[in-house]
C-alpha positions in Angstrom: 0.1 -0.1 0.0 1.6 3.3 -1.0 2.0 6.1 1.3 -0.7 8.4 -0.8 -3.1 5.4 0.2 -2.1 5.7 3.6 -3.0 9.7 4.2 -5.9 9.4 2.0 -7.4 6.4 3.9 -6.1 8.4 7.4 -8.2 11.7 6.4 -11.3 9.7 6.0 -11.0 8.0 9.1 -10.4 11.4 10.9 -13.4 12.7 8.9 -15.4 9.8 10.2 -14.4 10.1 13.4 -15.2 14.1 14.0 -18.0 14.6 11.3 -20.9 17.0 11.7 -24.1 15.4 12.5 -27.6 16.8 11.2 -30.4 16.6 12.8 -34.2 18.5 13.2 -34.3 21.7 15.2 -34.6 20.5 19.6 -38.5 19.6 20.5 -37.5 21.8 23.8 -36.6 25.0 22.2 -38.6 27.8 21.6 -38.9 28.5 17.8 -38.5 32.4 17.0 -38.8 34.0 13.7 -37.4 36.4 12.3 -38.6 39.4 10.7 -36.9 41.5 7.7 -38.1 44.9 8.7 -35.7 46.5 10.8 -35.4 50.4 12.0 -31.5 50.2 11.2 -30.2 52.5 8.5 -27.6 51.1 5.7 -25.5 53.7 6.7 -25.4 52.6 10.3 -24.2 48.9 9.4 -20.4 48.3 9.4 -18.7 45.4 7.3 -22.2 45.1 4.5 -24.4 42.8 6.5 -26.8 42.7 9.5 -28.0 40.5 12.3 -31.4 39.8 11.8 -31.7 37.7 14.7 -29.2 36.6 17.5 -31.2 33.6 19.2 -29.4 31.2 21.7 -31.3 29.2 23.7 -29.8 26.7 26.4 -31.0 23.5 28.3 -29.2 23.2 31.2 -30.6 20.1 32.6 -29.6 18.5 28.7 -26.2 20.2 28.4 -27.7 21.4 25.2 -26.6 25.1 23.6 -29.1 26.1 20.6 -27.8 28.7 18.2 -29.5 30.4 15.5 -28.9 33.0 13.3 -30.3 35.2 10.8 -28.2 37.6 8.8 -28.6 39.9 5.8 -26.4 40.9 3.1 -26.5 45.1 2.8 -24.0 45.3 0.1 -20.8 43.4 -2.2 -18.5 43.8 1.1 -21.3 42.0 2.9 -21.0 38.8 0.6 -17.1 38.7 1.7 -17.3 39.0 5.6 -20.7 36.8 5.9 -20.2 34.0 3.4 -18.3 31.7 5.5 -19.7 29.9 9.0 -17.0 28.9 11.6 -18.3 27.3 14.6 -15.7 26.0 17.6 -16.2 23.0 19.8 -14.2 20.7 22.1 -14.5 16.9 20.7 -13.5 15.3 23.9 -16.9 16.3 25.2 -19.3 18.3 22.6 -21.3 16.9 19.8 -22.0 19.7 17.3 -25.3 18.8 15.2 -26.2 21.2 12.3 -30.0 21.8 11.8 -30.3 23.6 8.8 -28.3 26.1 6.5 -30.5 28.2 4.5 -30.7 31.2 2.0 -34.2 33.1 1.5 -33.8 35.3 -1.7 -37.0 36.7 -2.2 -39.6 33.9 -2.1 -37.2 31.2 -2.8 -35.4 29.4 0.1 -31.9 27.5 -0.8 -31.2 24.3 0.8 -27.6 24.7 1.6 -26.4 21.5 3.1 -28.1 19.9 0.5 -25.5 20.9 -1.8 -22.9 21.7 0.3 -20.7 19.7 3.2 -19.1 21.7 6.4 -15.3 21.0 6.4 -13.7 19.8 10.0 -10.4 22.3 11.0 -8.1 22.3 13.7 -7.0 25.3 14.0 -5.5 26.6 17.3 -6.6 29.9 17.3 -5.0 30.8 20.9 -1.5 29.2 19.5 0.5 32.9 19.5 -0.6 33.8 23.4 0.9 29.7 24.3 -2.5 28.2 24.4 -3.4 24.6 22.9 -7.0 23.8 23.5 -7.6 21.1 20.7 -11.2 22.8 19.5 -12.1 21.7 16.1 -13.7 24.2 13.7 -16.9 23.7 11.5 -16.2 25.9 8.6 -18.7 26.4 5.6 -18.1 28.4 3.0 -21.6 29.3 1.5 -21.6 29.3 -2.6 -24.0 31.4 -5.0 -24.6 33.7 -1.8 -25.8 37.4 -3.0 -26.7 40.8 -2.3 -30.0 41.0 -0.4 -30.5 36.9 0.6 -30.3 36.2 4.3 -28.5 33.4 5.6 -30.2 31.4 8.0 -28.9 28.8 9.9 -29.2 26.6 13.7 -27.1 24.6 15.0 -26.5 22.7 18.9 -23.6 21.9 20.8 -24.0 19.3 23.4 -22.3 18.3 26.3 -20.4 20.3 29.1 -17.2 19.9 30.3 -17.7 16.8 32.7 -15.0 18.2 35.3 -17.0 20.4 36.1 -19.8 17.8 37.6 -22.9 20.1 36.5 -21.8 23.1 37.8 -23.0 25.9 34.9 -21.5 29.0 34.6 -22.4 31.4 31.3 -22.0 34.9 30.6 -24.7 36.5 27.7 -24.6 39.9 26.1 -27.9 41.3 25.3 -26.1 44.2 23.3 -23.4 44.4 21.2 -21.1 46.6 19.3 -23.2 46.2 15.9 -26.4 47.0 15.2 -29.1 43.5 15.6 -32.6 43.4 14.8 -33.3 41.3 18.0 -32.1 39.2 20.4 -33.3 36.3 22.1 -31.7 34.3 24.6 -33.4 31.6 27.1 -32.1 29.2 29.8 -34.2 26.4 30.3 -33.8 23.9 34.0 -36.6 21.4 35.6 -34.4 22.6 38.8 -35.1 26.4 39.2 -33.6 26.5 42.6 -30.3 25.2 42.2 -29.7 28.5 39.6 -29.4 32.0 39.5 -28.7 35.1 37.4 -27.3 38.3 37.5 -28.1 41.3 35.5 -25.0 43.4 34.3 -25.2 47.5 33.7 -29.6 47.3 34.2 -29.9 44.5 32.0 -33.7 43.8 31.7 -35.2 41.2 33.8 -36.0 38.0 32.3 -40.0 36.9 31.5 -40.3 33.9 33.7 -42.2 31.2 32.3 -43.0 27.5 34.3 -44.5 24.6 32.5 -44.5 21.6 35.4 -41.6 21.1 36.3 -39.9 22.7 33.9 -38.9 27.0 33.9 -37.8 29.2 31.6 -36.1 32.2 32.1 -36.4 34.5 28.8 -34.8 37.5 27.6 -36.4 39.0 24.0 -35.0 42.4 22.7 -35.9 44.0 20.0 -33.3 46.7 18.5 -30.6 46.4 21.4 -28.4 49.7 22.0 -25.4 49.7 19.7 -22.8 50.3 22.2 -19.9 52.0 21.0 -17.0 50.4 22.0 -14.0 52.8 23.3 -10.1 52.6 24.1 -8.8 52.4 27.2 -11.6 50.9 29.1 -10.7 49.0 32.5 -10.3 45.5 32.1 -13.4 45.2 35.0 -16.0 47.4 33.2 -18.2 46.4 30.2 -19.9 48.6 28.1 -23.1 46.0 27.3 -25.9 44.8 29.5 -25.4 40.9 30.5 -26.8 38.4 32.1 -25.0 35.6 33.8 -26.4 32.6 34.5 -24.9 30.3 37.2 -25.6 27.4 39.5 -25.9 28.7 43.3 -22.8 28.0 44.9 -20.7 29.6 47.4 -16.3 30.8 47.3 -16.1 27.8 50.1 -17.8 25.0 48.2 -16.4 26.0 44.9 -13.0 26.4 46.3 -13.5 22.6 48.3 -14.5 21.0 44.7 -11.6 23.0 42.7 -9.0 21.9 44.9 -9.7 17.8 44.7 -8.8 18.9 41.1 -5.4 19.7 42.3 -4.5 16.8 44.2 -2.8 13.6 43.9 -1.5 10.2 45.2 1.7 9.9 43.0 4.7 10.5 44.7 7.1 12.7 43.3 9.6 11.7 40.5 13.1 11.3 41.2 13.9 14.2 38.6 11.8 16.4 41.1 13.3 15.4 44.4 16.6 15.3 42.6 16.0 19.1 42.2 15.0 19.9 45.3 17.7 18.1 46.9 20.3 20.2 44.5 18.2 23.2 45.7 18.8 22.3 49.8 22.4 21.9 48.9 22.7 25.1 47.0 21.0 27.7 49.5 21.2 27.4 53.0 17.6 29.2 54.3 14.1 28.4 53.3 13.5 31.8 51.5 16.9 31.5 49.3 15.7 28.0 48.2 12.1 29.8 47.6 13.4 32.2 45.3 15.7 29.8 43.3 12.5 27.6 42.8 10.7 30.3 41.8 13.2 31.8 39.4 13.6 28.4 37.7 9.8 27.8 37.0 9.0 31.5 36.3 12.0 31.3 33.2 12.9 27.5 32.8 9.7 26.2 33.0 7.9 27.6 29.3 4.5 28.9 29.7 2.5 26.8 27.1 -1.1 25.4 27.8 -2.2 22.4 26.5 -5.4 22.6 27.5 -7.9 19.7 25.5 -11.0 18.5 27.2 -10.6 18.4 31.2 -7.4 20.3 31.1 -8.8 23.3 30.9 -9.6 23.5 34.2 -7.8 20.4 35.7 -4.1 20.6 35.7 -1.5 18.1 34.7 0.1 16.4 37.4 4.0 18.2 38.3 5.9 15.2 37.7 4.9 15.6 34.3 5.3 19.6 34.0 8.6 19.5 35.3 9.6 16.8 32.5 8.2 18.5 29.9 9.2 21.9 30.9 6.3 23.5 30.1 2.6 24.4 31.2 0.0 26.8 31.7 -0.6 28.9 34.5 -2.7 26.4 36.8 0.2 24.0 36.2 3.2 26.2 36.7 1.4 27.3 39.9 0.8 24.0 41.3 3.8 22.7 40.7 5.6 25.8 42.3 3.2 25.3 45.4 3.7 21.7 45.6 7.8 22.4 45.7 7.4 25.2 48.3 5.3 22.5 50.6 8.1 19.7 50.1 10.6 22.3 51.7 8.3 23.4 54.3 6.8 26.7 53.4 3.0 27.0 53.0 1.9 27.8 49.6 -1.5 27.3 47.6 -3.0 27.8 43.7 -5.0 30.8 44.0 -7.5 31.7 41.1 -7.8 35.3 39.8 -8.8 37.3 37.2 -6.9 39.6 35.4 -9.8 42.0 33.6 -12.1 41.9 36.9 -9.4 42.8 39.8 -11.7 44.0 42.9 -14.8 43.8 40.5 -14.4 39.5 41.2 -16.1 40.0 44.4 -19.6 41.4 42.4 -19.4 38.1 40.1 -21.3 34.9 41.1 -18.8 31.6 42.2 -17.9 29.5 39.5 -15.2 28.3 37.3 -15.8 30.8 34.1 -15.3 33.7 36.8 -11.4 33.0 36.5 -9.1 33.3 34.0 -5.4 33.0 35.3 -4.1 31.4 38.3 -0.6 32.3 40.5 0.8 31.2 43.9 -0.1 32.1 47.5 2.8 32.2 49.4 3.2 32.2 53.3 6.8 33.5 53.9 8.4 34.9 57.4 4.9 35.1 58.4 3.7 37.6 55.5 1.5 36.5 53.0 3.1 36.8 49.3 1.4 36.2 45.8 3.9 35.6 43.0 3.1 34.9 39.4 5.3 32.2 38.2 4.1 32.8 34.2 5.7 36.5 34.8 9.6 36.1 33.7 12.7 38.3 34.5 12.4 39.2 38.0 14.7 39.8 40.4 15.9 40.5 43.4 13.7 39.4 46.8 10.2 38.0 46.4 8.5 40.1 48.9 9.2 42.9 46.2 8.8 41.5 43.3 5.6 43.1 41.4 2.5 41.5 41.3 0.0 43.2 38.8 -3.3 44.7 40.6 -5.6 41.1 40.4 -8.0 42.6 43.3 -9.4 39.3 44.9 -8.2 35.4 44.6 -9.7 32.4 45.5 -7.2 30.6 47.3 -7.6 26.6 46.6 -7.3 24.8 49.6 -10.1 23.1 52.2 -10.3 26.2 54.4 -10.9 28.7 52.1 -14.3 30.3 52.9 -14.7 33.7 50.8 -12.1 35.1 48.2 -8.6 36.9 50.0 -6.9 40.4 48.8 -4.1 40.0 46.7 -1.9 42.5 48.1 -0.7 44.6 45.0 2.7 46.4 45.0 2.3 47.4 40.9 3.9 50.6 40.2 5.1 52.2 37.1 8.3 54.7 37.3 10.3 56.0 34.4 12.7 58.7 34.6 14.4 60.1 31.6 16.9 62.6 31.0 17.9 63.8 27.5 21.5 66.2 28.0 21.7 68.4 24.7 25.8 70.0 24.4 25.5 72.8 22.1 28.7 74.4 21.7 28.3 77.0 18.8 25.6 78.0 16.2 27.1 75.4 13.3 23.9 73.3 14.0 25.6 70.3 15.4 24.7 68.9 18.7 25.3 66.0 21.0 22.6 64.3 22.9 22.9 62.0 25.5 20.1 60.4 26.9 19.9 58.4 30.4 16.7 56.0 31.0 15.9 54.8 34.4 13.2 52.5 35.3 11.9 51.2 37.6 8.8 48.4 39.4 6.7 47.4 36.3 8.5 49.4 33.4 11.8 47.8 35.0 10.5 44.4 34.5 8.9 45.3 31.2 12.4 46.4 29.8 14.4 43.7 30.8 12.5 41.2 29.4 12.2 43.4 26.1 16.4 43.4 26.7 16.6 39.4 26.7 14.5 38.9 24.0 15.7 41.7 21.6 19.5 42.3 20.0 21.0 45.4 21.0 21.2 45.9 17.6 17.8 45.9 16.6 16.6 48.2 20.3 19.2 50.7 18.9 17.5 51.0 15.9 14.0 51.2 17.7 15.5 54.1 19.8 16.9 55.9 16.8 13.7 56.2 14.6 12.3 57.3 18.0 14.7 60.6 17.9 14.8 60.7 14.2 10.7 61.6 13.8 12.3 65.0 15.5 15.8 65.3 14.1 16.1 63.7 10.8 19.6 64.7 10.5 20.5 62.0 13.6 23.0 59.3 14.0 24.4 56.9 17.0 27.7 58.3 18.3 27.7 54.8 20.3 25.7 51.8 20.7 23.6 52.1 23.5 24.2 50.4 26.9 22.0 49.0 29.8 22.7 48.0 33.4 20.1 45.9 35.8 20.2 46.4 39.0 18.5 42.8 40.2 18.8 44.5 44.3 16.5 47.3 44.0 14.7 46.2 40.8 15.7 49.0 38.3 16.8 48.8 34.8 18.9 51.6 33.4 19.6 52.7 29.3 22.3 54.9 28.1 22.2 56.4 24.8 24.5 58.6 22.3 23.5 60.4 19.7 25.0 62.9 17.3 22.2 65.6 16.2 23.6 67.4 13.2 21.5 70.9 11.9 19.8 71.4 15.1 19.8 75.0 14.8 17.1 76.0 11.4 16.3 79.0 9.7 12.7 79.9 8.8 13.9 81.3 5.5 16.8 83.5 3.8 15.3 86.7 4.6 15.9 86.8 8.4 18.2 86.1 10.4 16.3 84.2 12.9 17.6 80.9 13.7 15.9 78.1 15.8 16.2 75.2 18.1 13.2 72.9 18.8 13.2 70.6 21.9 10.6 68.4 23.6 9.6 65.8 26.1 8.3 63.3 23.3 8.6 60.1 25.4 6.0 61.5 27.9 3.8 63.3 25.2 3.3 59.7 23.9 2.8 58.5 27.4 0.0 60.6 27.9 -1.6 61.0 24.5 -5.2 59.4 24.5 -7.9 58.7 22.2 -10.2 61.9 21.7 -13.7 61.3 21.8 -17.0 63.9 22.0 -18.7 62.2 24.6 -17.1 59.5 26.9 -20.0 56.7 27.5 -17.4 54.4 29.6 -14.3 54.9 32.0 -10.6 55.5 31.0 -8.3 52.9 32.3 -4.7 54.5 33.3 -1.7 53.2 34.7 -1.5 53.5 38.4 0.3 54.4 40.1 2.5 55.8 37.2 5.2 58.5 37.8 7.0 59.4 34.7 9.7 62.2 34.9 11.8 63.5 31.4 13.9 66.3 32.4 16.0 68.1 29.5 19.5 69.6 29.9 20.2 72.0 27.5 23.9 73.5 27.5 24.2 76.5 25.3 26.8 78.4 23.3 26.1 81.1 25.7 23.9 82.4 28.5 20.2 82.7 27.5 17.7 85.7 29.2 14.6 83.6 30.9 13.4 83.8 34.0 13.0 80.9 36.0 9.4 79.2 36.3 7.2 76.6 37.9 3.7 75.8 37.2 1.3 72.7 37.5 -1.6 71.2 36.4 -4.0 69.4 38.0 -6.5 67.2 36.7 -8.8 64.4 37.4 -6.6 61.1 38.2 -3.2 63.0 37.3 -0.7 65.6 38.6 1.7 67.5 36.7 4.5 69.5 37.3 6.8 71.8 35.0 9.8 73.5 36.0 11.7 75.7 34.3 15.8 76.7 36.0 18.6 78.6 34.7 22.2 78.2 35.4 24.6 79.7 34.0 25.1 78.8 30.2 22.7 75.7 31.1 18.3 75.3 31.1 17.1 72.9 32.8 13.3 71.6 32.1 11.6 69.1 34.1 8.3 67.5 33.4 6.9 64.9 36.4 3.4 63.3 35.3 1.6 61.6 38.0 -1.4 59.6 37.8 -3.5 59.6 41.3 -6.5 56.8 40.1 -6.9 53.9 38.2 -9.1 55.4 35.8 -11.2 58.2 35.2 -15.2 58.5 35.2 -17.0 59.3 32.0 -18.2 62.5 34.1 -14.5 64.0 34.4 -13.3 62.6 30.8 -13.9 66.0 29.1 -12.3 67.9 32.0 -9.5 65.3 32.0 -8.7 66.0 28.2 -8.7 69.7 28.1 -6.1 69.6 31.0 -4.4 66.7 29.4 -4.1 68.6 26.1 -2.2 71.5 28.5 0.0 69.1 29.5 0.2 68.2 25.6 1.3 71.7 25.4 3.6 72.3 27.9 5.8 69.8 26.7 8.1 71.5 24.3 10.4 74.2 24.3 12.0 76.2 21.5 14.5 78.4 21.5 15.5 81.3 18.9 18.4 83.8 18.0 19.3 86.2 15.7 22.5 85.7 13.7 23.6 83.4 15.7 24.5 81.3 12.7 27.2 83.9 11.8 28.6 84.4 15.3 27.5 88.1 15.4 26.2 87.6 18.8 28.2 86.6 22.1 27.4 86.0 25.5 29.8 89.3 26.4 27.3 91.1 24.0 25.7 94.1 26.2 23.3 96.7 25.2 25.7 100.3 25.5 22.1 102.3 25.4 20.5 100.2 27.9 23.1 100.9 30.1 23.6 104.7 29.2 19.7 104.6 30.3 20.6 102.6 33.9 23.7 104.8 34.7 21.2 108.0 33.9 18.5 106.1 36.0 21.0 105.6 38.8 22.1 109.7 39.3 18.5 110.3 39.0 17.6 107.6 41.8 20.6 108.3 43.9 19.5 112.6 43.3 15.6 111.7 44.9 16.8 109.1 47.5 19.2 111.7 48.7 16.8 114.6 49.2 14.4 112.2 50.7 17.1 111.0 53.0 17.9 114.6 54.2 14.0 114.9 54.7 13.3 115.0 58.9 9.9 114.6 60.7 10.1 116.2 64.0 10.8 114.0 66.7 8.6 113.6 69.7 11.5 112.8 72.4 13.9 115.8 73.1 16.9 113.5 73.7 16.0 111.4 70.4 16.8 108.0 72.1 14.8 105.1 70.8 13.9 101.9 71.7 16.3 99.0 70.1 14.8 97.2 67.1 13.0 94.4 68.7 9.4 92.8 68.8 7.7 92.4 65.5 9.5 94.8 63.9 12.0 92.1 63.1 9.9 90.7 60.9 9.5 94.0 58.7 13.9 93.8 59.6 14.1 90.6 57.7 12.1 92.3 54.4 14.1 95.2 54.2 17.2 93.6 54.7 16.3 91.4 51.6 14.8 93.5 49.3 17.7 94.9 47.6 19.4 91.6 46.8 16.2 90.5 45.4 15.3 93.4 43.1 19.2 93.3 42.1 18.8 89.1 41.1 15.6 90.0 39.1 16.9 92.5 37.2 19.8 90.6 36.2 18.4 87.5 35.5 15.7 89.6 33.1 18.3 90.2 30.8 17.7 94.1 30.2 21.4 94.6 29.2 22.2 92.1 26.9 22.7 92.9 23.1 20.7 90.0 21.9 17.8 90.2 24.0 16.9 93.4 22.2 18.1 92.6 18.5 14.6 91.0 17.8 12.7 93.9 19.3 14.4 96.9 17.5 14.8 94.5 14.0 12.5 96.0 11.4 13.0 92.6 10.0 12.3 89.9 12.7 8.7 88.8 13.2 9.5 89.9 16.9 9.5 93.7 16.1 7.7 96.4 18.3 8.6 99.4 19.0 5.9 99.6 21.8 7.1 97.0 23.5 10.5 97.6 23.4 9.5 101.2 25.1 7.4 99.3 27.8 10.5 97.1 28.6 12.5 100.3 28.9 9.9 102.3 31.3 9.9 98.7 33.3 13.6 98.8 33.8 13.8 102.1 34.9 10.9 102.2 37.4 12.4 98.4 38.7 16.4 100.9 38.9 14.6 103.2 40.9 12.4 100.7 43.3 16.3 98.8 43.5 18.0 102.4 45.2 14.6 103.1 47.5 15.0 100.0 48.7 18.5 100.6 49.4 17.1 104.2 51.6 14.8 102.2 53.5 17.6 99.6 54.6 19.2 102.7 55.7 16.5 104.8 57.1 15.5 101.5 58.9 18.7 100.4 60.9 19.1 104.3 61.4 15.6 104.1 63.3 14.7 107.6 61.7 11.4 109.2 62.3 10.7 109.3 58.3 11.3 105.3 57.4 7.6 104.5 58.3 6.2 106.8 55.9 8.3 105.9 53.2 8.4 102.0 53.8 4.7 102.7 53.2 5.0 104.8 50.3 7.6 102.3 49.0 5.0 99.2 49.1 2.1 100.5 48.2 4.0 102.3 44.8 5.5 99.1 44.3 2.2 97.0 44.7 1.0 99.1 42.2 3.6 99.1 39.7 3.0 95.4 39.6 -0.2 95.6 39.0 0.3 97.9 36.4 2.7 96.4 34.7 1.4 93.0 34.2 -1.7 94.4 32.7 0.4 96.1 30.1 2.5 93.2 29.8 -0.5 90.8 29.6 -1.4 93.2 26.3 2.0 92.4 24.7 1.1 88.5 25.5 4.2 88.1 27.9 2.7 88.0 31.0 -0.7 86.5 32.3 -2.7 86.8 35.4 -2.2 83.4 36.2 -2.6 81.7 39.5 1.3 82.7 41.4 0.8 86.2 39.8 -2.6 86.4 41.4 -1.3 84.4 44.9 1.6 87.3 45.4 -0.5 90.1 44.5 -2.9 88.6 47.6 0.4 87.8 49.4 1.5 91.8 48.8 -2.2 93.1 49.9 -2.5 90.6 53.3 1.2 92.4 53.8 0.0 96.0 53.5 -2.8 95.4 55.6 -0.7 94.2 58.1 2.0 96.0 58.4 1.0 100.0 57.4 -1.0 99.8 60.4 1.6 98.9 62.5 3.7 101.5 61.8 1.4 103.9 61.9 -0.2 103.2 65.0 1.8 100.7 67.0 3.6 102.5 70.4 6.7 99.8 69.7 6.9 101.3 65.7 6.9 105.1 67.4 9.3 104.6 70.2 11.5 103.1 67.6 11.8 105.4 64.5 12.2 108.7 66.3 16.0 109.8 65.1 16.4 112.7 63.0 19.5 113.4 61.1 20.4 116.8 62.9 20.6 115.0 66.2 22.4 112.2 64.5 25.0 114.9 63.2 25.6 116.4 66.6 26.3 113.0 68.0 28.9 112.0 65.6 
């Protein structure tokens, strides 16, 4: 017999084994006829086809699931989208029965199954996720389908997973993200008292029909609401109306039942016993042994779930898992807890739901309430949760990141309820980008240091393990190339893994060509652009006109990005600090100048796990405000020709300042020689003390503060004036230049008179209170007028910081003006007159 004949016989034998059967519709179902009339417009129908009917009826006692669909082809796109029928089932305990497949074309009904037979495929649709489930797919491609046809088909899948021994759990949607003409859902049982249902998102109550011992729970909905599924929906939230129909069972009973699935009478294999002995020989403490076992199972036992048949819920024996060096989450957890128990550490498998998190406590108990298994470990009297499917974890077990799994069902006989999972999940990233720009030739060097901590460290540790350094370097280079097209790598990136503190550091070096750019040939203005692009990417969100569901975000997240700009000359900017506080986040922005360097610091922190839909619009507005803060532009005039240096001074402004100083000193001297009559003939005053000491601090510090302010504003730097008085500049403005000159004159006068205040205060002159009151009052008026005019030039605004400063000044005046005029201490302190002082000296 030839090889070709053998293969043909094997194929025929396989088809006979798993072939679909055909039968009439079950006699227990409620016949539901679809309606061709509907209120859904064609432009509301995606993919070119419309579900006229979605009908699902379940006979729990007979373990039979009946499905019935009617689909109308709207346009040619629907011909390709809806022309195939795919039905998945588990051949180990389920049977698939086709009842009919029909094409309804006007007044004609075509029996498809009389002309075509379904094919049986084994596709393993979850293989890329590391899951082999052994499920088969019945595939039927409907031929001769036309626009306007209605496909109506029905089938039943009989058989529930025997491992659950009658425990039932089914979650069904009553609406979807696509329009449906009508939805029909029914659960039937002869044991009503053994089952319960839970309604999600205000799902409608069922119509309960009883006939003899049989009870039916029916939901029949016409034109169910269409749900727009939005991005970033938290895993615990479902936008759909749902029904969870399940057996009545407590968490305690469920844990007891599942515990039986995690028990075996088989002794440990020789290989496992040898492995444990080696761990005990290599490490002294139980904690060190446990850590070694955990790392081995995390990194050396591959994640591969063979969940064929009963093994979707029951784990294979630990001996088999260790021998195969692969297993799914429940098998790796059982292997881990088995080994830990053997070395005297209490440990249990623990079932969790990776999506529902805390909300699992709102679900009815059942097998399907969970989708993942981890390990609960009692170590040094502390309860730890360890996920053996996470690779790349390092350091102490107690500091390893455990995701926010919410609650867990511990698999042991003593479990009475769900147990809180003590998650220590956090995300932390700090990026420092240092730009070194020596001149205006156009080249710059960029050195980047990125430090990851927490879950970010674990993710990047694994990323570097699974990729080559060259590939990662290319990814990083492309990231910066979108901002600086002419960028090259100076040297290959390096990384350092700190396993003790669970941090991961990456260093990069680049050469940026032509970082300075000229707008056009007609202007001397050049610009350099910088941005916290990584942070901007982290916080970017899809914008919806109206959010209908909460928005998930990383929590707790702290993402910091610092830009250090080492420039060819000292730039004239003022230090500033600002913050934006929105729903679910805080953002802090700091700009500091230090000589020729400018430090830009951006700090973004999340404060909640999700943002409520009611707060979404405010979040988007303020999040976009954050995005506006994440870029910084420097510009210069004539920089590319080296016409400007840090030593260039504006001689005209210096001359104006000198004349202002002469005039100010003249006025101050006139005021200094003015006396008020003293009430004390001997001109003796009380020493400075009491509350006046507080005034002393302010009076003494004011000249220094004003001097620094005048210097930092940069009135005397030539490059700060060239663009204002340069007619070819887009910043040209005679009005703005005049305003700045006047502002400088007043600031110099205030500086001179602040020095006069110091002299009068420490000489305890009788005129000090009036001079000081006049000074702080005029200074306040000047600041208000100055900000009003600056706002008109769009170079200042009455922001929160400015308003707060004005409020502080008003309070300051309200306290000290009355005090200086009324208090006896003030009257007895400032009594000296100039003539007496001259006689005494």
